[in-house]
N, C-alpha and C positions, 0 to 999 in steps of 0.2 A: 165573918159576913153574916149581917143580920140580915140583909136581904141579895136575892141575887141581880147580880148586874144585867141590867137592859144589852148592857155595850160588850160583855163577852157572848149574853145571846150572841146579838149577834153579830158577834167575831167566828162562832161557832160555825152558826148558819156559812158565812159569809165563806172558810175554809173548809166544809162541807160543798159548797158552791162551784170552790178549785179544785178539790179532787173530784166531784163530778165531772169539770169539763176535762182534765185528765184524763177520766174512765173515756170518754165518750172519743175521747181522738185515738188514746191507745186501740180500742175497739176497729179502729179500721185500720190499721199497721199489722204490716201480716210478718214480726217479727218473735221468738220465744216469747213468753208475759217475762222468763228471768231475767234476760237477754237487757231489755229494753226500763225494767227497772234497775236494772243495776247502772250502767248510761244516767237515768233520770235519778237516784240515789246520788252516783259520783260526780255530776253535773249541780245538783243543789247542796253540795259540802262547801262549794269555792264558792258565790251571796255565800251560805248560813255563814261560813266562816267568817269571813267579813263586816256584815249584819248585825249577826247574831251579837259578841261580846257588843254595839254601841247599843242595844234593844233592851240589854241587860241595868238592873240599878248596881252603879259602883258601886256602892254599899255592899254587896248582897258576895258570900266567900263563893268562891269555888267550884266547880264539881268536881269531881274527882277522879282520877284515872281511870280507876277501880268501876266507878260508878259509868264512864263514856262508855269502856268496852260490852261492862253490863247492858246498856239499853240499848248500843250499837248489835252486839247478841242476839236481842231477845227481837229485837223490832226485825232481820236478821227470820227467826229462826221465823217469826209469826208469817212475815212478805212469803218463806218460802212456803209452807205447809198448807197455807192457802192458794195458792197459787198448785200442789200436788195436787190439791183434793179437788181443783178444778179439773184438773187431769185428768183424775180419775173416777171423780166422780158425778150425779149430776147436776149441772151450775145452777137452777133452781136453790134448790135446797141444799147445794152448801156455801154457796151466798146466803143466803139466811143461816145461816151459822157461824159464819162469817164475824152476821153484822148483829147478834146479839148479843153484841157485847150490856148493852143494859144490863140484858138476862145474870148477865152473870157477875156484875154487881150486886143487883139484888139478889141474888140466894145467896153470895157471900154475905152482906149484912142482917140476911134473917137465920142465917147458920149459927152468922155470930152475939145474935145478939145483940143487934145495932141499931135496928128497927125492930119494930112489933109489927105481928102479920095482919094489921088492922087492912079497914076494905079500902083506902086511899093508898094503901101500901100495893096489894094483891089487887085493883087495877092500874095503878101504873107499871106490874108484871104482866097483868094480862094484855095489854093494850102496846107494851115495849114489845110484847114475843108476839103476836099477830101485827109487828108491822117490820119489826125486822125477816115475819115470813113473808108477810105483802111485799117487801121493796126486796128482797133474796126473789121469790117467784118472776116481779116484776123486769128481770134481768135477766130469765131464759128458762126453757124447759125442756133442750133437747134431754136425754138420755144419759150423755158421760158417757165416758169410758169403760174401760173391763174390770176394774174394782172401786164397786160403789161405797158400798160398807166401808173397804178403806176412805176410802172422799170423804164423804158424813164423818168421821174419827178425826184425821187430817181438819179439816174446816172448823170442827171443836175445840181440839189441839190450838189450832190456829185467831180463834176465838178470846179462847180467856188466855193468850201470849198477850194478841193487841192491848188487851184488860189491862195485863199487869206494866205493859211500858205504857199506853197511860196514864194508869195508878199515878207509876214511881214520877212521869216527868211533873203530870199534876203534886203531888206532893212534895217532893226535893226544886218545885219552881217556885215555891209560895218564900223559899230561905236559899234557895243555891241558883245561880247563874245557867241555867238550865238554856234559858237558846242559846247563852254565849258558848254551850256546849256543843250546840247541834252540827255545826264541823265535824268535831271528830266523831259524832254520833254516826252522821251519814257516812263519813272513812271510814269506819270500823263496819259497818255495815254494805257496802261495796269491796270490800275487800273480801268477807269473808263469803261475799254474791261471784264474785270469782269465776267460779267454776260453772258459770251455766252457759260460759266463750264455751264449756265443748260440745256444745249444740250446733257449731258452727259460725262460721264470721258473720253476722250481720251486713248491710251495703252499706256505704254512706251517707246514702239518703235516709234511712234508719237511724242510723247513728244523729245524725245532723234534725232531726224529728227528739230525736230524744234527749239528747242537750238541749236546744231549747225548747222543751216543756221542764227539762229542770229547773232550768236559770228563771224561767219567763213566772209562772206556772210553783212546780213544786216546790222553790223553796220560798215563797212570799209564805203558798199555804201553808208549812209547819210552824212562821214567824204566827203566824193567828194564832194558832189551832193549838198552842201551848201556850199562847198567854190565856185564850180564851181557859182552857183546864186549867191552870194554876187560878182560877178564877172562880168557878163552877161548882159544886157539889159533883160528882162524878155519876153518879145516874144520868143525869139530867146533862151533862153535854157526853154522854153516850148513847143515850135515845139523841140526841143530832146529829151524832154519828149516820143515825141509818136518811138523810137528809143525800147522802150520797152520791148513794143509789139513787135517787128523786131524780138528782137533779145529773146524773149522767145519762139518764134510760131521757130526759125531757132535752138535754142538750144534742144526745146524736140523734130524737127524728127535729130537731129544728136544723142542723147544719147538715147533717147525712143522711136525711127524707127516713132512717127508722123509722119502726115499727111502736108506736105509741102504746103499749097495753094498758086500759082504762085501768086494773090494781093500783096502778102510780094513783090517784086520785087517791084512796082511798087509803091507800098508805099514810100519805101525810097526813089528812084527818086524823091517823090512828096518830101518830107520830106527832104531832102537834100538840091532842090529847092526853097521852104518854105525860110532855113536859107540863105542859099546864098544870096539872095533875101534882105534880111533885113537887112540886116548884111552890102549888100552893099549901102540900104538905109543908113541906120546910120555911116556909115562914112561918105557918101557924106552931110548929114546934118550940121557933122562936119564940112568937106571939105571947105561950101561954107556957111556957120556962118552968113553973113548979110542976107542970104532968110529968111522970115518969114516961 
């Protein structure tokens, strides 16, 4: 990759808009989040199984069964830890920690010596961290449940798990049929989320809404996102993930009359700034390969 694809950047923002729309609608549904996600993921598995193989390059090898189960399990884990964190901890800080995927990638690369702690890298780290914090706080600021520290720990685990999940999707998506395996990955996750049904039986209306969201929004969002992450550096796509919280807040305000925090505008500026600096840094490094 010599230059970052504009199409991939647009696709990643588009996927964040789709998932933001799901979040906005889900915020209006009186249904346990775990059950909502169970039906979303299970329903999305069907169109993903049909469309995914048609969208992958036929010359690439299939993703192995172990990889499918691993990705399904790590995805279910990141969802479960995030939902548990929201239940136990303060919503704003928990959401901010969950969104800190680009920070996870940056710290990992700095620790492994994959990038130098120069001005541009530290600027991206500061902007991405601030963007995650502000985007998270714009989603809510209530005091949360009875275990705030545990909630924050779970949120941090969810961010790490999400970073691992998307990192593998991105890496394998360059030389394996990852989108072709999306149906199996989501089916694995749905099976692992079945225990959420123990919290009570949802109504037919709630199930119908979840099924519609899964088929109409979740499945296309996954295909769009997974195509984009395989074509973008991980810090860049991790930063653009923050737009999901922004779109959730904006769509909820437009469609459902929710209050829109002025922090959303600041989050947008920080996210764009972090993505722009990281793009410039990477393209500068490609243009001058002789530099260490």
